C-alpha positions in Angstrom: 7.1 -53.8 20.3 7.2 -55.6 17.5 9.1 -56.5 14.4 8.8 -55.6 11.1 9.3 -58.1 8.4 12.2 -57.1 6.2 10.5 -55.3 2.6 11.1 -58.3 -0.6 11.4 -56.9 -3.9 9.0 -57.4 -6.5 8.9 -57.5 -10.6 5.2 -56.8 -11.6 4.0 -59.0 -14.5 2.2 -57.4 -16.5 -0.4 -59.7 -18.8 -3.7 -59.0 -21.3 -3.8 -55.7 -19.7 -3.4 -57.6 -16.2 -1.1 -56.8 -12.9 0.6 -59.8 -11.0 3.3 -59.2 -9.1 6.9 -62.0 -9.0 8.5 -63.0 -6.2 11.8 -64.7 -6.6 12.3 -65.3 -2.9 9.0 -67.7 -3.3 9.4 -68.0 -7.1 6.1 -68.1 -7.9 3.6 -65.0 -8.6 1.4 -62.5 -6.5 -2.6 -61.2 -7.4 -2.0 -59.0 -4.8 1.4 -56.6 -2.9 2.4 -56.7 0.4 2.8 -54.3 2.6 6.7 -54.5 2.7 7.4 -55.6 -0.9 9.0 -53.2 -3.0 8.4 -52.5 -6.7 11.6 -53.5 -9.1 11.0 -52.1 -13.3 7.9 -53.6 -14.7 7.8 -56.8 -17.6 5.6 -58.8 -19.9 4.5 -62.2 -20.2 2.0 -63.6 -21.9 -1.0 -65.8 -20.0 -0.1 -69.5 -19.8 1.7 -70.6 -17.1 1.8 -68.7 -14.2 1.4 -70.0 -10.7 0.0 -67.2 -8.2 0.8 -67.8 -4.1 -2.5 -68.7 -2.2 -0.2 -67.2 1.3 -3.7 -66.2 3.7 -1.2 -64.5 6.1 -0.2 -62.2 2.9 -1.9 -58.3 4.0 -3.3 -56.7 1.0 -1.2 -53.9 -0.7 -1.9 -51.2 1.1 -4.6 -48.2 -0.8 -2.4 -45.9 -0.5 -4.0 -43.5 -2.9 -7.3 -43.9 -1.6 -5.9 -43.6 2.1 -5.4 -39.9 1.5 -7.6 -36.9 1.8 -5.9 -35.7 -1.4 -6.2 -36.9 -5.0 -4.1 -38.9 -6.5 -3.2 -39.9 -10.1 -0.5 -43.1 -10.8 0.9 -44.9 -13.8 -0.5 -48.8 -13.9 3.2 -49.5 -14.0 6.5 -48.7 -12.1 6.2 -44.8 -12.4 5.6 -42.6 -9.1 2.4 -40.8 -8.6 2.0 -37.9 -9.1 -0.4 -35.5 -7.3 -3.3 -33.9 -9.5 -3.9 -30.1 -10.3 -7.0 -30.4 -7.9 -8.4 -26.9 -5.8 -10.7 -27.5 -3.1 -14.2 -26.1 -3.6 -15.5 -25.6 0.4 -18.6 -24.7 1.9 -19.2 -22.0 3.9 -18.6 -23.6 7.6 -21.6 -22.5 11.0 -19.7 -20.8 13.6 -21.2 -19.2 16.1 -19.5 -16.8 19.5 -19.7 -18.1 22.7 -19.3 -16.8 25.9 -19.0 -17.4 29.5 -22.8 -17.5 31.0 -22.5 -14.4 33.6 -22.1 -14.5 37.3 -25.6 -12.8 38.1 -25.2 -12.6 41.8 -23.2 -9.5 40.2 -25.2 -8.4 38.3 -28.0 -5.7 38.8 -31.1 -4.1 37.0 -30.7 -0.9 35.6 -33.8 0.1 34.2 -35.2 4.5 32.5 -37.3 6.4 33.7 -40.9 5.2 31.7 -42.6 7.8 30.1 -46.2 7.7 31.1 -49.2 9.4 30.7 -52.8 10.2 31.6 -55.4 9.4 29.4 -59.1 9.9 30.0 -62.5 8.6 27.4 -64.7 11.8 25.4 -67.4 11.0 27.9 -66.4 9.5 31.5 -69.8 8.8 32.3 -72.0 6.7 30.8 -74.7 4.5 31.4 -72.9 1.7 31.5 -71.7 3.3 34.9 -74.8 2.7 36.1 -74.7 6.7 36.5 -71.8 6.8 38.9 -70.3 10.7 37.6 -68.8 11.1 40.9 -64.6 11.0 39.5 -63.5 11.2 35.5 -62.2 7.3 34.5 -59.0 8.2 34.1 -56.3 6.0 32.8 -52.3 6.4 33.5 -50.8 4.9 30.3 -46.9 4.4 30.7 -44.4 3.3 27.9 -42.4 -0.3 27.8 -40.3 -0.9 30.5 -36.0 0.0 29.2 -34.4 -1.8 31.6 -30.3 -3.6 30.9 -28.7 -6.4 33.4 -25.6 -4.5 34.4 -22.5 -6.9 35.4 -19.8 -6.0 37.4 -16.9 -8.4 35.5 -17.1 -8.5 31.1 -18.6 -11.9 30.0 -15.0 -14.3 28.1 -16.6 -14.7 24.7 -14.5 -16.6 21.9 -15.4 -17.7 18.1 -15.5 -21.7 17.1 -16.4 -22.5 13.5 -16.6 -26.9 12.5 -14.1 -27.4 10.0 -14.9 -26.0 6.3 -16.6 -28.8 4.3 -14.8 -29.4 1.0 -14.2 -31.6 -2.1 -11.8 -31.0 -4.3 -11.9 -29.6 -8.3 -8.9 -31.7 -10.1 -8.1 -32.1 -13.4 -5.2 -34.1 -14.9 -1.5 -32.5 -13.9 0.4 -30.5 -15.7 3.9 -31.9 -14.9 4.0 -35.5 -15.3 6.8 -38.4 -15.9 5.2 -40.4 -18.8 5.8 -43.9 -19.4 5.0 -46.0 -21.7 1.3 -46.3 -19.5 -1.4 -45.1 -19.4 -2.2 -42.2 -16.9 -4.8 -43.4 -15.1 -6.4 -40.8 -12.0 -8.3 -41.4 -9.3 -12.2 -39.7 -8.2 -11.2 -37.7 -4.7 -12.5 -39.8 -1.7 -12.7 -37.1 0.0 -11.6 -37.4 3.5 -13.5 -38.3 6.9 -13.9 -35.6 9.2 -16.4 -34.4 11.6 -18.7 -30.9 9.4 -20.1 -30.4 12.9 -18.9 -27.5 15.6 -17.1 -29.4 18.9 -19.5 -29.6 21.9 -20.7 -26.6 23.9 -19.3 -26.4 27.1 -21.8 -25.7 29.9 -20.1 -22.6 31.0 -20.5 -20.9 26.9 -23.7 -19.4 25.3 -23.7 -19.4 21.6 -24.1 -15.2 21.3 -23.9 -15.0 17.9 -23.5 -17.4 14.5 -21.6 -16.6 11.1 -19.9 -17.8 8.0 -16.8 -17.7 7.7 -15.4 -16.5 3.8 -12.7 -18.4 1.5 -9.7 -17.6 0.2 -9.0 -16.3 -2.9 -7.3 -14.0 -5.3 -8.0 -10.3 -5.3 -7.2 -8.5 -9.0 -7.5 -4.4 -9.0 -7.9 -2.2 -12.3 -5.6 -3.0 -15.1 -3.3 0.5 -15.8 -2.6 2.2 -18.5 -0.6 0.5 -22.1 2.8 1.3 -21.9 2.2 3.0 -25.2 0.3 4.8 -26.5 1.1 3.7 -30.4 1.9 0.1 -30.3 1.9 -2.3 -29.1 3.5 -2.9 -25.3 2.2 -4.9 -22.1 0.3 -3.2 -19.2 -0.2 -4.4 -15.6 -2.0 -5.2 -12.3 -2.1 -5.5 -8.9 -3.3 -9.5 -7.7 -3.6 -10.4 -4.0 -4.9 -12.6 -1.6 -7.9 -11.5 0.4 -6.3 -13.1 3.4 -3.0 -11.0 2.7 -1.0 -14.2 2.7 -0.1 -14.9 -1.4 0.2 -18.5 0.3 -3.4 -18.6 1.4 -4.9 -18.6 -2.1 -2.1 -21.5 -3.0 -4.9 -23.4 -4.2 -6.2 -21.5 -6.8 -4.4 -20.6 -10.0 -3.3 -16.2 -9.8 -4.7 -14.5 -12.0 -2.4 -12.5 -14.4 -0.3 -9.1 -13.1 0.4 -8.5 -16.5 -1.4 -9.0 -20.3 -0.2 -7.8 -24.0 -2.3 -4.5 -25.3 -2.2 -2.0 -28.2 -3.1 1.3 -28.3 -2.5 3.7 -31.2 -4.6 6.8 -29.1 -1.8 8.9 -29.9 -0.2 7.8 -33.4 -0.1 10.5 -36.2 -0.2 13.3 -33.3 1.4 16.8 -32.4 2.7 16.2 -29.2 4.7 18.7 -27.3 7.5 18.7 -24.6 7.6 21.2 -20.9 7.5 25.0 -21.5 11.5 26.2 -20.9 12.1 29.4 -18.4 10.8 32.6 -19.2 14.2 34.9 -20.9 12.6 37.8 -18.6 12.4 37.5 -14.8 10.6 38.7 -12.7 8.0 40.5 -14.3 9.7 41.9 -17.4 8.4 40.4 -20.4 10.0 37.3 -22.5 9.2 34.1 -24.6 9.6 30.9 -23.3 10.0 27.6 -26.3 9.2 24.1 -26.2 9.9 21.2 -28.0 7.3 20.3 -30.4 6.8 16.8 -32.5 4.8 14.4 -35.0 4.4 10.9 -33.3 5.2 9.6 -37.4 8.1 10.4 -38.8 5.8 12.1 -41.9 4.5 15.4 -39.5 2.9 15.6 -43.5 0.9 12.9 -42.0 0.2 14.4 -38.0 -3.5 15.2 -37.8 -4.9 18.1 -37.0 -2.8 22.1 -36.0 1.0 21.9 -35.3 0.9 23.5 -31.9 2.7 26.8 -31.0 7.0 26.6 -29.6 7.1 30.0 -28.3 5.0 31.9 -26.0 4.9 36.0 -24.4 5.6 35.4 -20.9 5.6 37.2 -17.7 7.6 35.9 -15.2 6.2 36.1 -11.4 7.8 33.7 -9.5 9.0 33.7 -5.6 12.2 34.0 -6.5 11.4 37.4 -7.8 11.3 38.0 -4.2 13.5 36.2 -2.7 16.0 38.2 0.0 18.7 37.7 2.9 22.1 38.8 3.6 24.2 37.0 5.6 27.0 37.8 7.5 30.5 36.4 8.2 33.0 37.0 10.8 35.9 35.4 8.5 37.4 37.5 5.8 36.5 34.8 3.0 32.8 33.9 4.3 34.4 31.8 7.6 34.3 32.4 10.6 30.2 32.9 13.3 27.4 33.2 10.4 24.4 35.2 10.3 21.4 35.3 8.1 19.2 38.2 8.3 15.8 39.2 6.3 14.7 42.3 5.5 14.8 45.0 7.5 15.9 47.8 9.3 18.6 47.2 12.0 20.5 49.4 14.0 23.3 47.5 16.2 21.1 45.9 18.9 18.5 44.6 16.2 22.3 42.7 14.3 23.3 41.7 18.0 19.6 40.3 18.5 19.7 38.4 15.6 23.2 36.8 15.6 25.9 40.0 13.7 28.6 40.3 15.8 28.3 44.3 14.9 32.3 45.3 14.8 33.9 41.8 13.4 31.9 41.3 10.4 34.2 41.0 7.5 33.1 38.9 4.7 28.8 38.9 3.5 26.2 37.4 1.0 23.6 38.9 -0.5 21.0 36.0 -2.3 17.9 37.5 -4.1 17.9 38.6 -6.7 16.2 42.4 -6.8 17.7 41.9 -2.5 19.7 45.5 -2.0 21.6 46.2 1.4 22.7 49.6 2.7 25.7 49.6 5.6 26.2 52.3 7.5 29.5 52.9 9.8 27.4 54.2 13.0 24.3 52.6 15.1 22.0 55.6 14.4 22.3 55.4 10.5 24.8 58.0 10.6 22.8 60.6 11.6 24.5 62.4 14.4 27.7 61.7 12.9 29.5 61.4 8.9 30.2 57.6 8.9 31.0 55.5 5.8 28.0 54.7 3.7 27.9 51.1 1.3 24.9 50.4 -1.3 25.2 46.3 -2.6 23.1 44.3 -4.7 22.7 40.2 -5.2 26.1 38.8 -4.7 29.4 37.5 -2.5 31.6 40.3 -0.9 34.8 39.3 0.9 36.9 41.4 2.9 38.9 43.4 0.0 35.5 43.5 -2.4 33.9 46.1 0.9 36.9 48.0 1.2 37.4 48.7 -2.6 33.3 49.5 -1.6 34.9 51.9 1.0 33.1 49.9 3.8 36.1 49.3 7.0 36.6 46.5 7.8 34.8 45.2 11.0 33.1 48.4 11.8 29.9 47.8 10.2 27.2 49.3 13.1 23.3 49.7 11.6 21.9 48.3 8.1 19.1 48.6 5.5 17.8 45.0 4.1 14.7 45.5 1.5 13.8 43.4 -2.1 13.4 46.2 -4.5 10.1 47.0 -5.9 10.4 48.0 -9.0 13.1 45.4 -10.0 10.4 42.3 -8.7 7.3 44.1 -10.6 9.2 45.4 -14.3 12.3 43.4 -13.9 14.0 46.6 -14.0 17.4 45.6 -12.6 19.8 48.4 -11.3 23.2 49.1 -11.6 23.8 48.4 -7.9 27.7 49.6 -8.8 27.0 52.7 -10.7 23.8 54.0 -7.7 26.6 53.6 -5.3 29.3 55.8 -7.0 26.6 58.8 -7.4 26.4 58.4 -3.4 29.8 58.3 -3.2 29.8 62.2 -5.3 27.2 63.2 -3.7 28.7 62.2 0.2 32.1 64.0 -1.3 29.7 67.6 -3.0 
């Protein structure tokens, strides 16, 4: 190893625009900096009385900025060095695909079957033949051989590119601490680099050449203006072509938002969404919506005012919604089973999880859904038992008893959608219908 000399503090002295360096230890001026010099604040003096030290062992001040690939700017006094705002301009580097030479001892040649035809001239016997016409003068012609080399092992390949040849496109920095002196910027010196591909190894061959693309910003289309009657802001998406924004840092990122103006809907009628129909499931009703002018004064609106009400007919899917959930507990608790419309005896109910002799409450879902319950599994065909008819709603044990349904004694059920209700919107008074059924049974 070797010992470095301790750093010296020198004072830059500017005289008539020329900077010299005063060494307090030797009390002399030097025209250049040494490698270990530290700069103190600069001072200005007249030219007279200057004495320069001419020591041969003092190395000239290193050109730090000139040795760097990245160009710099510096003040001609004691201020720190500022980097220029630079973007690299790069040529597309040349690249190759290189592969190991194959071991041809492990390869064989395979050829496809050629296409051959026999060709005969129009006159197979001419005077030039000496009158020999003992056989036709025909020839066999075949297509070009279609052969390829088949190797058992795959060939290892790799892409190689020489470093991109780049130059700096620079401008003065926008942010730099400004002293009382002039800022000077050097020209981009560039870097001493090899712009050739690395040597080709004897075990590789070139299997193609291409150029690498420089990373760049990709901008998408602007979105709509935030307002359609006035000033606002619109946005767009901006991404780096490589997928990593940090790889595009040497170029300014395009704006992702900008101010905009749109007056397309000024002085125009606006309408909200239609509300629900006043009648449901087939019945004719009325639905409404809000209508207003984008201008405070409706007299300034252009065109006819849109309708705020219209006739409607509801035929939504809820009109045919229908299911029944049976519960083992008296207040919609215990076991439960939900079944769709159908004709169910005790076996059918059991297959769908309904414990026939343990039903204590139930729910009927669907505006036009109907349920008829029977005491016996044969739908009371041979034995007279209770029958109960209910529509949509929730029925606990007391509700069922009020309809003459014995607790834990439902053995069959009919579930269906009332088509008259679903198509025409006419609802049936289920309780009144149930009372009529009870009167018929008593008669």
